C-alpha positions in Angstrom: 42.2 78.2 105.0 44.2 79.1 108.2 42.8 82.0 110.1 45.3 84.9 110.3 46.8 85.6 113.8 45.4 89.1 113.9 41.9 88.1 112.7 39.1 89.7 114.8 35.4 89.2 115.0 33.4 92.3 114.1 29.7 93.1 114.4 27.7 96.1 113.2 25.8 98.5 115.4 22.5 96.6 114.9 24.2 93.2 115.7 22.6 91.7 112.6 25.9 91.5 110.6 29.2 90.0 111.7 32.4 88.3 110.3 35.9 87.3 111.2 38.7 88.8 109.1 42.2 90.0 109.3 42.4 93.6 110.5 44.2 96.6 108.9 44.4 99.9 110.7 46.4 102.4 108.4 47.3 105.7 109.9 48.4 107.5 106.7 47.4 107.6 103.1 50.7 106.0 102.2 49.9 103.1 104.5 46.5 102.7 102.9 48.2 102.5 99.4 50.8 100.1 100.7 48.2 97.8 102.2 46.1 97.9 99.0 49.2 97.1 96.9 50.1 94.2 99.2 46.5 92.8 99.0 46.5 93.0 95.2 49.9 91.3 94.9 48.9 88.5 97.2 45.4 88.0 95.8 43.5 89.2 98.9 40.4 91.4 99.1 39.9 94.4 101.3 36.6 95.8 102.7 36.7 99.2 104.4 34.6 99.5 107.6 33.4 102.8 109.1 31.3 103.0 112.2 29.2 99.9 111.4 25.9 101.8 111.2 24.7 100.0 108.0 22.3 97.2 108.5 23.1 95.5 105.1 26.2 93.4 104.7 27.9 96.3 102.8 30.8 96.4 105.3 31.1 92.7 106.0 34.6 91.4 105.2 35.5 87.8 104.6 39.2 88.4 104.0 40.8 91.7 105.1 38.9 94.4 107.0 40.3 97.9 106.9 39.4 100.5 109.5 40.2 104.1 108.6 39.4 105.6 112.0 43.0 106.9 112.4 42.5 109.0 109.3 40.3 111.5 111.1 41.9 114.9 110.8 41.2 118.2 109.2 43.0 118.8 105.9 41.9 122.3 104.9 39.2 125.0 105.2 38.8 127.1 102.1 35.8 129.3 102.6 32.8 127.0 102.5 34.9 124.1 101.2 36.1 121.9 104.0 38.4 118.9 103.3 38.7 116.2 106.0 40.1 112.8 106.2 37.5 110.2 105.4 37.6 108.4 108.8 36.3 111.4 110.7 32.9 110.9 112.3 30.0 113.2 111.5 29.9 114.3 115.1 33.5 115.4 114.9 32.9 117.1 111.6 29.9 119.0 113.1 32.1 120.2 116.0 34.9 121.2 113.6 32.6 123.1 111.3 31.0 124.9 114.3 34.4 126.2 115.4 34.8 127.7 111.9 31.3 129.3 111.9 30.1 126.7 109.4 27.6 123.8 109.2 26.4 121.1 106.9 23.3 122.2 105.1 21.5 119.1 106.1 22.0 115.9 108.2 20.4 112.7 109.2 19.4 112.0 112.8 22.5 110.0 113.7 26.0 111.5 113.7 28.1 108.4 114.6 28.9 107.5 111.0 32.2 108.2 109.4 32.2 110.7 106.6 33.3 108.0 104.1 30.5 105.6 105.3 27.8 108.3 105.3 28.4 109.5 101.7 29.1 106.0 100.3 25.8 104.5 101.5 23.5 107.5 100.6 22.9 108.8 104.1 20.3 111.6 104.0 18.2 113.9 106.1 14.9 115.5 105.1 13.9 118.6 103.1 12.9 119.1 99.5 15.8 121.5 99.1 18.3 118.8 99.9 19.4 115.3 98.9 21.9 112.8 100.2 25.1 114.0 101.9 26.9 112.8 98.8 25.4 115.7 96.9 27.5 118.0 99.2 30.7 116.4 98.1 32.9 118.5 95.9 36.0 116.3 95.6 37.3 113.0 96.9 40.8 111.4 97.2 40.9 107.7 97.2 43.3 104.8 96.8 42.3 102.6 93.9 43.0 98.9 93.3 46.2 99.8 91.5 47.5 101.3 94.7 47.3 104.8 93.1 46.2 107.8 95.1 43.6 109.6 92.8 41.7 112.8 93.3 38.3 113.3 91.6 36.5 116.6 91.4 33.3 117.9 90.0 33.5 117.8 86.2 35.6 114.6 86.1 33.8 111.9 84.2 33.9 109.4 87.0 32.8 111.9 89.7 29.1 111.1 89.7 30.1 107.5 90.6 32.9 108.0 93.2 30.9 110.5 95.3 28.5 107.7 96.2 30.5 104.5 95.5 29.3 101.9 98.0 32.9 101.2 98.8 33.2 99.4 95.5 35.6 101.7 93.7 38.5 102.3 96.2 39.4 103.4 99.7 38.3 107.0 100.4 41.0 108.8 102.3 39.9 112.5 101.9 36.6 114.2 101.2 35.9 117.8 100.3 32.5 119.0 101.4 30.6 122.2 100.6 29.3 123.6 103.8 27.2 126.7 104.6 27.5 129.4 107.2 26.3 128.1 110.6 22.6 128.5 111.1 19.9 128.2 113.8 16.8 126.0 113.4 13.4 126.6 114.9 12.0 123.1 115.7 8.3 122.5 116.1 7.5 118.9 117.2 4.0 117.7 118.0 1.7 114.7 117.9 -1.4 114.9 115.7 -3.7 112.6 113.8 -2.1 111.0 110.8 -4.8 112.3 108.5 -3.9 115.9 109.6 -0.2 115.2 108.9 -1.0 114.0 105.4 -3.3 116.8 104.7 -0.7 119.4 105.8 2.3 118.1 103.8 1.7 120.1 100.6 1.6 123.3 102.7 4.4 122.4 105.2 7.0 121.0 102.7 7.6 124.3 100.8 7.2 126.5 104.0 9.8 124.6 106.1 13.3 123.7 105.4 12.9 120.2 106.9 9.8 118.1 107.5 9.5 114.5 108.7 6.9 112.4 110.7 6.6 109.2 112.6 3.5 107.1 112.3 2.7 104.7 115.2 1.4 101.3 114.0 -2.1 100.1 115.0 -3.1 103.8 115.6 -4.1 106.8 113.6 -1.6 108.9 115.4 1.7 110.4 114.3 4.4 112.8 115.5 5.5 115.5 113.1 8.7 117.5 113.1 9.1 120.8 111.2 12.3 122.8 111.1 13.0 126.1 109.5 15.9 128.5 109.7 15.6 131.6 111.9 18.1 134.4 112.7 18.5 133.9 116.4 18.7 131.2 119.0 16.2 132.8 121.3 14.2 129.7 122.4 16.7 127.1 123.5 15.4 123.9 124.9 15.9 123.7 128.7 18.5 121.1 129.8 15.9 119.2 131.8 13.3 119.1 128.9 16.1 118.0 126.5 17.2 115.2 128.9 13.6 114.2 129.7 12.5 113.9 126.1 15.6 112.8 124.3 17.4 110.7 126.9 14.9 109.5 129.4 11.8 108.9 127.3 13.4 108.2 123.9 16.1 106.0 125.2 15.7 104.7 128.8 11.9 104.3 128.8 11.8 103.3 125.1 14.3 100.5 125.8 12.1 99.1 128.6 9.0 99.4 126.5 10.6 97.6 123.6 11.8 94.8 125.8 8.3 94.4 127.3 6.8 94.2 123.8 9.4 91.6 122.7 8.4 89.4 125.7 4.7 90.0 125.5 3.8 90.8 121.8 0.0 91.0 122.6 0.6 94.3 124.4 2.3 96.0 121.5 -0.8 97.8 120.0 -1.5 99.2 123.5 2.1 100.3 123.9 2.0 102.0 120.5 -1.2 103.9 121.4 0.4 105.1 124.6 3.6 106.0 122.9 1.8 108.1 120.3 0.7 110.4 123.1 3.7 110.3 125.4 5.7 113.1 123.9 4.0 116.5 124.4 4.4 119.4 121.8 7.6 121.4 122.0 9.0 124.4 120.1 12.6 125.4 120.5 15.7 126.8 118.7 19.2 125.5 118.5 22.3 125.1 116.3 21.4 123.1 113.2 23.5 120.0 114.0 22.0 119.8 117.5 18.5 119.9 116.2 19.2 117.4 113.4 21.0 114.8 115.4 20.0 112.9 118.5 21.2 110.0 120.6 20.0 106.5 119.5 20.9 103.9 122.1 18.0 101.5 121.6 19.2 98.9 119.0 17.0 97.8 116.1 17.1 96.5 112.5 15.9 98.8 109.7 14.8 98.9 106.1 14.3 102.2 104.3 12.8 102.7 100.8 12.8 105.7 98.6 9.8 106.1 96.3 8.6 109.0 94.1 7.0 111.5 96.4 3.6 111.1 94.7 3.6 107.4 95.6 3.7 107.9 99.4 0.0 107.7 100.0 -0.2 104.3 98.2 2.6 102.9 100.5 1.0 104.2 103.6 -2.4 102.8 102.6 -0.7 99.3 102.2 0.9 99.3 105.6 -2.1 98.5 107.9 -2.9 95.5 105.7 0.7 94.3 106.1 0.5 94.8 109.9 -2.7 92.7 110.1 -1.2 89.7 108.3 2.1 89.5 110.0 2.7 86.6 112.4 4.3 89.1 114.9 3.8 92.7 116.0 5.5 95.9 114.7 7.0 97.8 117.6 8.7 100.8 116.1 7.0 103.8 114.4 7.2 104.2 110.6 9.5 107.1 109.8 8.8 109.3 106.7 11.2 111.9 105.2 11.5 113.9 102.0 14.3 115.0 99.7 14.7 116.8 96.4 16.3 115.5 93.2 20.0 115.2 92.6 22.4 113.9 89.9 24.5 111.4 91.8 24.2 108.2 89.8 23.5 105.8 92.7 21.7 108.3 94.9 18.2 107.1 95.9 16.9 110.5 94.9 18.5 110.5 91.4 16.3 112.6 89.1 13.2 113.0 91.3 11.6 114.4 94.5 11.5 111.5 97.0 9.6 110.2 100.0 11.5 107.8 102.2 9.7 105.2 104.3 11.8 103.6 107.0 10.5 100.6 108.9 12.2 99.1 112.0 12.0 96.3 114.5 13.6 96.1 118.0 16.7 93.9 118.1 15.8 90.3 118.6 12.3 90.6 117.2 11.4 89.0 113.8 11.5 91.4 110.8 12.0 89.6 107.5 8.3 89.0 106.5 7.6 92.7 107.4 10.5 94.1 105.5 9.8 91.9 102.4 6.2 92.9 102.3 7.1 96.6 102.5 9.7 96.1 99.8 7.2 94.4 97.5 4.9 97.4 97.7 7.7 99.9 97.2 9.4 98.0 94.4 6.2 98.0 92.4 6.1 101.8 92.7 9.6 102.2 91.2 11.2 102.4 94.7 14.9 102.3 95.5 16.3 100.7 98.6 18.7 102.5 100.9 22.1 101.0 100.4 22.9 100.9 104.1 19.5 99.5 105.2 18.3 95.9 104.9 16.7 94.9 101.5 16.5 91.9 99.3 17.1 93.3 95.8 19.9 92.2 93.4 21.7 93.7 90.4 19.1 92.5 87.9 16.2 94.3 89.7 18.2 97.4 90.6 19.4 98.1 87.0 15.9 99.2 86.1 15.7 101.4 89.1 18.8 103.5 88.4 19.1 105.1 84.9 22.9 105.3 85.2 23.5 101.9 86.8 25.5 100.5 83.9 27.6 103.7 83.8 28.5 103.1 87.4 29.5 99.5 86.6 31.7 100.8 83.8 33.6 103.0 86.3 33.9 100.0 88.6 35.3 97.9 85.9 38.0 100.6 85.2 38.9 101.3 88.8 38.6 97.8 90.3 38.7 95.3 87.5 39.8 92.4 89.8 37.2 93.2 92.5 39.7 93.9 95.3 37.0 95.9 97.1 34.1 93.6 96.7 32.2 91.3 99.1 29.1 89.2 98.9 26.7 92.1 99.3 28.3 94.1 96.4 28.4 90.9 94.3 24.6 90.7 94.8 23.7 94.4 94.2 26.2 95.2 91.5 27.0 91.8 90.0 30.2 89.8 90.4 
């Protein structure tokens, strides 16, 4: 097959996925519909790409790649309901909401994703009163494989599928989100023994709006973050402390430390022990989106698994044994977050309180034996892999993990019967 003249090579943020494909850059909804119609008529496939922050091949295109970054404007603000074009980034959304005295009720720790990409892959933050960002979606407008522009809202039979659709159902062009009045968070971040963190979770989770922790491999140390809403922003973090902790230590120094560990693996346990004590305690207040989100410039690969909250201790107990038998060292901390149940069909937290365990490796460092070993443990505990993070599951194994899996496939059959929006990843996790 002849490579199209306007084909371009693309790689994701983590540099572990890439492809060459013809590039489409529509600037209007009508252009999206026209390009989808043209693809259908000519027998081509389209894969929409957001910001490339997924580590799986979910955005890898082998035919035509559609970027929706030009669809990035505000459509309407109606009280707490805010409608934006789907190519808007979360950072732009946060700034827009702040100008209207609003905020998202919860966010993850990275804000570079597009709205479409974040909701379609199950992006989430932490807090038992929250679930994925898709649970905040009140309506979506998308272009289906028939070239039709369709709007789906709460109450529509297909809505539990389209609000977290993996890019398998159509091209999202507008999203309506339910926001909340802007709020301030009091952040308490401090290192402590892992045993103390685990002992405190049952008390901290209901007392705080958001709780997460990072466990440093080869140590008994962790860093815990607890956030709760407060009425005033009376303890802002100094500009120097913010730069020193979040930019200098967490990015500049961490980049050098990871490069050192990649070159000299034997020093990784020592580095982990030092890192566990490098960040001193801090307590501060700030606008919610500034507390939730931070800069991540050190590149890595990642796998994240959701398990029932009660299964977390069993996963953590298994990790030291995994570390000991790996033929390489684990450089990044293990991140643990928590969410409540929701009713979105392909949400990792469908129907249950969840614990999320994220494992990472620095770019260029081996990871597959580590990730596969963690997946084996989590799968046996009824775990569900994050759609945007590396995993090795297929449709046969995922069907049992999601009670509404076949209902989702039925919606896919109706909206994209000829698989215009599929790729190899979707063929694997959903079936061809």
